The first five atom37 places (N, CA, C, CB, O) and aatype in JSON, in Angstrom:
{
  "aatype": [20, 20, 20, 20, 20, 20, 20, 20, 20, 20, 20, 20, 20, 20, 20, 20, 20, 20, 20, 20, 20, 20, 20, 20, 20, 20, 20, 20, 20, 20, 20, 20, 20, 20, 20, 20, 20, 20, 20, 20, 20, 20, 20, 20, 20, 20, 20, 20, 20, 20, 20, 20, 20, 20, 20, 20, 20, 20, 20, 20, 20, 20, 20, 20, 20, 20, 20, 20, 20, 20, 20, 20, 20, 20, 20, 20, 20, 20, 20, 20, 20, 20, 20, 20, 20, 20],
  "atom_mask": [
    [1, 1, 1, 1, 1],
    [1, 1, 1, 1, 1],
    [1, 1, 1, 1, 1],
    [1, 1, 1, 1, 1],
    [1, 1, 1, 1, 1],
    [1, 1, 1, 1, 1],
    [1, 1, 1, 1, 1],
    [1, 1, 1, 1, 1],
    [1, 1, 1, 1, 1],
    [1, 1, 1, 1, 1],
    [1, 1, 1, 1, 1],
    [1, 1, 1, 1, 1],
    [1, 1, 1, 1, 1],
    [1, 1, 1, 1, 1],
    [1, 1, 1, 1, 1],
    [1, 1, 1, 1, 1],
    [1, 1, 1, 1, 1],
    [1, 1, 1, 1, 1],
    [1, 1, 1, 1, 1],
    [1, 1, 1, 1, 1],
    [1, 1, 1, 1, 1],
    [1, 1, 1, 1, 1],
    [1, 1, 1, 1, 1],
    [1, 1, 1, 1, 1],
    [1, 1, 1, 1, 1],
    [1, 1, 1, 1, 1],
    [1, 1, 1, 1, 1],
    [1, 1, 1, 1, 1],
    [1, 1, 1, 1, 1],
    [1, 1, 1, 1, 1],
    [1, 1, 1, 1, 1],
    [1, 1, 1, 1, 1],
    [1, 1, 1, 1, 1],
    [1, 1, 1, 1, 1],
    [1, 1, 1, 1, 1],
    [1, 1, 1, 1, 1],
    [1, 1, 1, 1, 1],
    [1, 1, 1, 1, 1],
    [1, 1, 1, 1, 1],
    [1, 1, 1, 1, 1],
    [1, 1, 1, 1, 1],
    [1, 1, 1, 1, 1],
    [1, 1, 1, 1, 1],
    [1, 1, 1, 1, 1],
    [1, 1, 1, 1, 1],
    [1, 1, 1, 1, 1],
    [1, 1, 1, 1, 1],
    [1, 1, 1, 1, 1],
    [1, 1, 1, 1, 1],
    [1, 1, 1, 1, 1],
    [1, 1, 1, 1, 1],
    [1, 1, 1, 1, 1],
    [1, 1, 1, 1, 1],
    [1, 1, 1, 1, 1],
    [1, 1, 1, 1, 1],
    [1, 1, 1, 1, 1],
    [1, 1, 1, 1, 1],
    [1, 1, 1, 1, 1],
    [1, 1, 1, 1, 1],
    [1, 1, 1, 1, 1],
    [1, 1, 1, 1, 1],
    [1, 1, 1, 1, 1],
    [1, 1, 1, 1, 1],
    [1, 1, 1, 1, 1],
    [1, 1, 1, 1, 1],
    [1, 1, 1, 1, 1],
    [1, 1, 1, 1, 1],
    [1, 1, 1, 1, 1],
    [1, 1, 1, 1, 1],
    [1, 1, 1, 1, 1],
    [1, 1, 1, 1, 1],
    [1, 1, 1, 1, 1],
    [1, 1, 1, 1, 1],
    [1, 1, 1, 1, 1],
    [1, 1, 1, 1, 1],
    [1, 1, 1, 1, 1],
    [1, 1, 1, 1, 1],
    [1, 1, 1, 1, 1],
    [1, 1, 1, 1, 1],
    [1, 1, 1, 1, 1],
    [1, 1, 1, 1, 1],
    [1, 1, 1, 1, 1],
    [1, 1, 1, 1, 1],
    [1, 1, 1, 1, 1],
    [1, 1, 1, 1, 1],
    [1, 1, 1, 1, 1]
  ],
  "atom_positions": [
    [[57.85, 147.2, 126.37], [57.74, 146.77, 125.67], [56.32, 146.39, 125.23], [58.48, 146.19, 125.83], [55.33, 145.97, 125.83]],
    [[56.7, 146.82, 123.48], [54.9, 147.02, 123.0], [54.31, 146.28, 122.4], [54.48, 148.0, 122.21], [54.84, 146.16, 121.3]],
    [[53.2, 145.51, 122.54], [51.66, 144.4, 121.65], [51.4, 145.44, 120.27], [49.48, 144.32, 123.0], [50.82, 146.51, 120.1]],
    [[52.19, 144.46, 119.37], [51.69, 144.66, 118.18], [50.0, 143.56, 117.32], [53.18, 144.45, 117.46], [50.17, 142.4, 116.95]],
    [[49.0, 144.06, 117.22], [48.49, 142.86, 116.73], [48.31, 143.32, 115.32], [47.18, 142.3, 117.47], [48.04, 144.46, 114.95]],
    [[48.48, 142.33, 114.65], [48.55, 142.52, 112.93], [47.14, 141.47, 111.9], [50.51, 141.74, 112.4], [46.63, 140.45, 112.36]],
    [[46.95, 141.77, 111.2], [46.0, 141.15, 110.07], [46.17, 140.79, 108.72], [45.11, 141.85, 109.91], [45.99, 141.49, 107.72]],
    [[46.63, 139.29, 108.85], [47.48, 138.84, 107.42], [46.64, 138.6, 106.82], [48.46, 137.73, 107.27], [45.85, 137.75, 107.22]],
    [[46.43, 139.33, 105.44], [46.68, 138.09, 104.18], [46.49, 136.69, 104.3], [48.04, 138.03, 103.73], [47.08, 136.53, 105.37]],
    [[46.11, 135.59, 103.99], [46.8, 134.28, 103.89], [47.6, 133.93, 102.77], [45.91, 133.31, 103.97], [48.26, 132.9, 102.67]],
    [[47.5, 134.91, 101.85], [48.94, 135.14, 100.72], [50.07, 135.14, 101.63], [49.02, 136.77, 99.74], [51.01, 134.34, 101.64]],
    [[49.8, 136.4, 102.57], [50.79, 137.01, 103.57], [51.48, 135.97, 104.83], [49.92, 138.25, 104.3], [52.61, 135.85, 105.32]],
    [[50.44, 135.45, 105.0], [51.15, 133.77, 106.11], [51.16, 133.41, 105.76], [50.96, 132.86, 107.07], [51.52, 132.45, 106.43]],
    [[50.99, 132.88, 104.29], [51.39, 131.12, 103.35], [53.34, 132.0, 103.24], [49.97, 130.68, 100.67], [54.16, 131.3, 103.83]],
    [[53.83, 133.05, 102.73], [54.77, 133.51, 102.43], [56.14, 133.64, 103.79], [54.17, 134.69, 101.81], [57.36, 133.47, 103.85]],
    [[54.96, 134.06, 104.78], [56.33, 134.01, 105.54], [56.52, 133.36, 106.4], [56.75, 134.92, 106.02], [57.62, 133.48, 106.95]],
    [[55.45, 132.27, 106.99], [55.2, 130.8, 106.98], [56.92, 129.74, 106.33], [53.57, 130.64, 105.69], [58.04, 129.34, 106.64]],
    [[56.02, 129.8, 105.41], [57.2, 129.41, 104.03], [58.76, 129.82, 104.65], [56.83, 130.64, 102.27], [59.67, 129.04, 104.91]],
    [[58.74, 131.0, 104.78], [60.25, 131.32, 105.11], [61.06, 131.96, 106.16], [60.59, 131.92, 104.31], [62.12, 132.57, 106.32]],
    [[59.73, 131.37, 107.0], [60.37, 131.47, 108.91], [60.81, 129.43, 108.74], [58.23, 132.09, 110.88], [61.71, 128.84, 109.33]],
    [[59.61, 128.73, 107.55], [60.04, 127.46, 108.07], [61.82, 127.25, 107.8], [59.06, 126.25, 107.27], [62.41, 126.52, 108.59]],
    [[62.59, 127.89, 106.7], [63.73, 127.22, 105.98], [64.88, 127.63, 107.7], [64.25, 128.24, 103.93], [66.04, 127.23, 107.67]],
    [[64.35, 128.42, 109.05], [65.21, 128.9, 110.01], [64.03, 127.53, 110.76], [65.38, 130.94, 110.5], [64.55, 126.56, 110.21]],
    [[63.6, 127.31, 111.07], [62.15, 125.85, 112.3], [61.76, 127.27, 112.75], [62.95, 124.15, 114.28], [62.23, 127.2, 113.89]],
    [[61.2, 128.59, 112.66], [60.55, 129.46, 112.52], [58.99, 129.45, 112.76], [60.9, 129.73, 111.53], [58.17, 129.18, 111.89]],
    [[58.67, 129.84, 114.22], [56.73, 129.71, 114.24], [56.59, 131.29, 113.31], [55.65, 129.83, 116.56], [57.48, 132.1, 113.02]],
    [[55.42, 131.3, 113.09], [54.77, 133.05, 112.22], [55.78, 134.15, 113.4], [52.1, 133.51, 112.53], [56.8, 134.79, 113.17]],
    [[54.98, 134.0, 114.65], [55.01, 135.1, 115.31], [57.03, 135.32, 115.19], [54.09, 134.83, 117.03], [57.67, 136.36, 115.0]],
    [[57.42, 134.23, 115.35], [59.47, 134.29, 115.77], [59.77, 134.88, 114.32], [60.68, 132.2, 116.11], [60.51, 135.86, 114.22]],
    [[59.18, 134.26, 113.17], [59.2, 134.9, 111.92], [58.92, 136.55, 111.56], [58.3, 134.15, 111.28], [59.49, 137.1, 110.63]],
    [[58.11, 137.11, 112.28], [58.06, 138.21, 112.27], [58.54, 138.8, 113.0], [57.3, 138.49, 112.19], [58.67, 139.96, 112.61]],
    [[59.07, 138.58, 114.33], [59.84, 139.45, 115.1], [61.34, 139.5, 114.36], [59.86, 138.91, 116.67], [61.93, 140.58, 114.37]],
    [[62.16, 137.94, 113.51], [62.88, 138.27, 113.01], [62.56, 139.02, 111.82], [63.46, 137.45, 112.99], [63.3, 140.0, 111.92]],
    [[61.93, 139.15, 110.79], [61.72, 140.18, 110.09], [61.89, 141.82, 110.37], [60.67, 139.91, 109.87], [62.58, 142.63, 109.75]],
    [[61.13, 141.98, 111.38], [61.37, 143.38, 111.88], [62.35, 143.78, 112.39], [60.69, 143.74, 112.62], [62.7, 144.96, 112.39]],
    [[63.27, 142.29, 113.2], [64.43, 142.97, 113.73], [65.44, 143.28, 112.4], [65.16, 141.97, 114.94], [65.93, 144.38, 112.63]],
    [[65.78, 142.94, 111.53], [66.43, 142.54, 110.91], [65.92, 143.85, 109.65], [66.3, 140.94, 110.85], [66.52, 143.82, 108.57]],
    [[64.82, 144.95, 109.87], [64.81, 145.93, 109.15], [64.61, 147.06, 110.27], [63.8, 145.79, 108.03], [64.16, 148.18, 110.05]],
    [[65.13, 146.47, 111.77], [65.47, 148.04, 112.34], [67.03, 147.92, 112.41], [64.73, 148.49, 114.07], [67.73, 148.93, 112.38]],
    [[67.59, 146.54, 112.51], [68.81, 146.84, 111.96], [69.27, 147.83, 111.07], [69.09, 146.0, 111.51], [69.83, 148.87, 111.4]],
    [[68.93, 147.35, 109.62], [69.16, 148.31, 108.57], [68.5, 149.78, 108.62], [68.72, 147.65, 107.39], [68.51, 150.61, 107.71]],
    [[68.03, 149.88, 109.68], [67.44, 151.08, 109.73], [68.39, 152.01, 110.24], [66.27, 151.05, 110.48], [68.6, 153.11, 109.71]],
    [[69.19, 151.43, 111.65], [70.38, 151.68, 112.07], [71.18, 151.71, 111.8], [70.66, 151.42, 112.54], [71.77, 152.75, 112.1]],
    [[71.89, 150.77, 111.08], [72.6, 151.19, 109.77], [73.19, 152.08, 109.24], [72.13, 151.18, 109.09], [74.33, 152.53, 109.27]],
    [[71.8, 152.41, 108.46], [72.12, 153.38, 107.52], [72.32, 155.05, 108.38], [70.8, 153.3, 106.3], [72.5, 156.17, 107.92]],
    [[72.17, 154.56, 109.79], [71.63, 156.64, 110.15], [70.37, 157.33, 110.09], [72.21, 157.72, 109.08], [70.22, 158.56, 110.08]],
    [[69.59, 156.57, 110.05], [68.14, 156.8, 110.35], [67.16, 156.96, 110.88], [67.81, 156.58, 110.24], [65.97, 157.05, 110.58]],
    [[67.97, 156.98, 111.99], [67.37, 156.65, 113.73], [67.01, 158.28, 114.12], [68.94, 155.81, 115.13], [67.6, 159.35, 113.98]],
    [[65.89, 157.89, 114.63], [64.73, 159.36, 114.56], [65.47, 160.28, 115.93], [62.46, 158.8, 115.05], [65.86, 159.8, 116.99]],
    [[65.52, 161.53, 115.55], [65.88, 162.4, 117.21], [64.94, 163.36, 116.92], [67.67, 163.22, 117.62], [64.62, 164.13, 116.02]],
    [[64.5, 162.92, 118.45], [63.55, 163.57, 119.43], [64.07, 164.74, 120.25], [63.09, 162.55, 120.39], [65.07, 164.7, 120.97]],
    [[63.26, 165.83, 120.04], [63.98, 167.67, 121.01], [63.53, 167.26, 122.37], [62.95, 169.74, 120.53], [62.39, 166.91, 122.66]],
    [[64.44, 167.32, 123.08], [64.27, 167.05, 124.87], [63.57, 168.8, 124.82], [66.37, 166.7, 126.2], [63.42, 169.44, 123.78]],
    [[63.29, 169.19, 125.97], [62.62, 170.47, 126.52], [63.93, 171.41, 127.2], [61.31, 169.99, 127.8], [65.0, 170.99, 127.65]],
    [[63.74, 171.98, 127.17], [64.9, 173.1, 128.09], [65.51, 172.4, 129.18], [64.15, 174.54, 128.88], [66.69, 172.06, 129.32]],
    [[64.36, 172.21, 130.07], [64.45, 171.66, 131.34], [65.44, 170.57, 131.84], [63.31, 171.22, 131.54], [66.24, 170.57, 132.78]],
    [[65.13, 169.64, 130.88], [65.59, 168.15, 130.84], [67.45, 168.51, 130.45], [64.49, 167.04, 129.31], [68.49, 168.14, 130.99]],
    [[67.09, 169.56, 129.05], [68.81, 169.38, 128.24], [69.66, 169.79, 129.23], [69.24, 170.44, 126.75], [70.82, 169.4, 129.42]],
    [[68.75, 170.93, 130.11], [69.77, 171.9, 131.34], [69.87, 170.34, 132.65], [68.45, 174.0, 132.31], [70.92, 169.97, 133.17]],
    [[68.94, 169.92, 132.81], [69.35, 168.68, 133.56], [70.84, 168.17, 133.21], [68.3, 167.51, 133.2], [71.91, 168.24, 133.83]],
    [[70.52, 167.71, 132.13], [71.52, 166.19, 131.3], [73.48, 167.56, 131.18], [70.27, 165.48, 128.35], [74.7, 167.42, 131.2]],
    [[72.43, 168.68, 131.07], [74.19, 169.42, 130.94], [74.79, 169.57, 132.17], [74.33, 171.07, 130.3], [76.01, 169.49, 132.17]],
    [[74.33, 169.72, 133.06], [74.09, 169.96, 134.95], [75.08, 168.64, 135.47], [71.88, 169.65, 135.7], [76.18, 168.68, 136.03]],
    [[74.02, 167.14, 134.95], [74.77, 166.22, 135.64], [76.19, 165.44, 134.81], [73.66, 165.18, 136.06], [76.79, 164.48, 135.28]],
    [[76.59, 166.23, 133.27], [77.39, 166.0, 133.11], [78.76, 167.25, 133.38], [77.03, 165.46, 132.11], [79.83, 167.1, 132.8]],
    [[78.64, 167.79, 133.82], [79.66, 168.81, 134.67], [79.82, 168.21, 135.45], [79.41, 170.1, 135.16], [80.94, 167.8, 135.74]],
    [[78.59, 167.88, 136.21], [78.97, 167.09, 137.77], [80.24, 165.48, 137.66], [76.98, 166.34, 138.49], [81.22, 165.09, 138.3]],
    [[79.45, 165.0, 136.48], [80.46, 163.53, 136.31], [81.78, 163.85, 136.0], [80.02, 162.45, 135.06], [82.75, 163.14, 136.25]],
    [[81.8, 165.12, 135.34], [82.87, 165.63, 134.52], [84.27, 166.15, 135.88], [82.06, 167.16, 133.41], [85.48, 165.96, 135.79]],
    [[83.52, 166.78, 136.95], [84.51, 167.36, 138.02], [84.48, 166.21, 138.97], [84.05, 168.88, 138.77], [84.76, 166.44, 140.15]],
    [[84.11, 164.73, 138.52], [83.93, 163.73, 139.63], [83.24, 163.41, 140.95], [84.77, 163.64, 139.91], [83.54, 162.47, 141.68]],
    [[82.03, 164.52, 141.22], [81.1, 164.46, 141.53], [80.07, 162.94, 141.81], [80.85, 165.29, 140.76], [79.12, 162.66, 142.54]],
    [[80.76, 162.31, 140.96], [79.43, 161.24, 140.63], [80.26, 159.56, 141.02], [78.78, 161.39, 138.42], [81.49, 159.52, 140.9]],
    [[79.51, 158.31, 141.45], [80.24, 156.88, 142.37], [79.39, 156.27, 141.27], [79.88, 156.38, 144.45], [78.26, 156.53, 140.85]],
    [[80.69, 155.01, 140.84], [80.42, 154.07, 140.81], [79.54, 153.03, 141.43], [81.1, 153.97, 140.78], [79.85, 152.42, 142.45]],
    [[78.3, 152.84, 140.69], [77.95, 151.2, 141.51], [77.7, 150.46, 140.61], [76.68, 150.98, 142.55], [77.62, 150.58, 139.39]],
    [[77.48, 149.04, 141.82], [78.12, 148.07, 141.21], [76.55, 147.27, 140.84], [79.41, 147.25, 142.24], [76.07, 146.67, 139.88]],
    [[75.97, 147.78, 142.66], [74.59, 146.82, 142.56], [73.66, 147.48, 142.82], [74.41, 145.65, 143.42], [73.57, 147.95, 143.96]],
    [[72.49, 147.8, 141.66], [71.82, 148.86, 140.82], [70.37, 149.05, 142.57], [71.04, 147.96, 138.57], [69.94, 149.93, 143.33]],
    [[70.18, 147.38, 142.28], [69.38, 146.98, 143.88], [70.05, 147.35, 145.11], [69.19, 145.36, 144.14], [70.08, 148.54, 145.41]],
    [[70.33, 146.9, 145.52], [71.01, 147.49, 146.4], [71.54, 149.11, 146.84], [71.78, 146.86, 146.22], [71.85, 149.83, 147.79]],
    [[71.4, 149.05, 145.52], [71.78, 150.65, 146.21], [71.04, 151.49, 145.68], [73.23, 151.28, 146.01], [71.65, 152.56, 145.75]],
    [[69.82, 151.67, 145.06], [68.13, 152.02, 145.42], [67.64, 151.26, 146.88], [66.97, 151.29, 144.0], [67.18, 152.17, 147.56]],
    [[67.57, 150.15, 147.54], [67.67, 149.79, 148.4], [68.08, 150.41, 149.27], [67.99, 149.1, 148.3], [67.3, 150.43, 150.23]],
    [[69.14, 151.05, 149.43], [69.63, 152.25, 150.99], [69.71, 153.71, 150.48], [71.54, 151.92, 151.79], [70.54, 154.56, 150.82]],
    [[68.73, 153.83, 149.64], [68.15, 154.96, 149.55], [66.99, 155.11, 150.36], [67.91, 155.19, 148.36], [66.36, 156.16, 150.34]]
  ]
}
């Protein structure tokens, strides 16, 4: 999780506080709401950024996929217990 510090003008604060008050939201909750709605729109439009992976990571992923398809993987029900027993 990333923390962000913002400086807002008095007008921006008043507008956002007024908008959030319709829902009973505080200013921080209103900002999280507005940002989440913008992110949802971004995802719906299919404009998710694509990050290139290194050749080494790509090869590792392809190898893991082949092993999974070959039935070499196992299901893990309790991840904490699994790692505790390694």
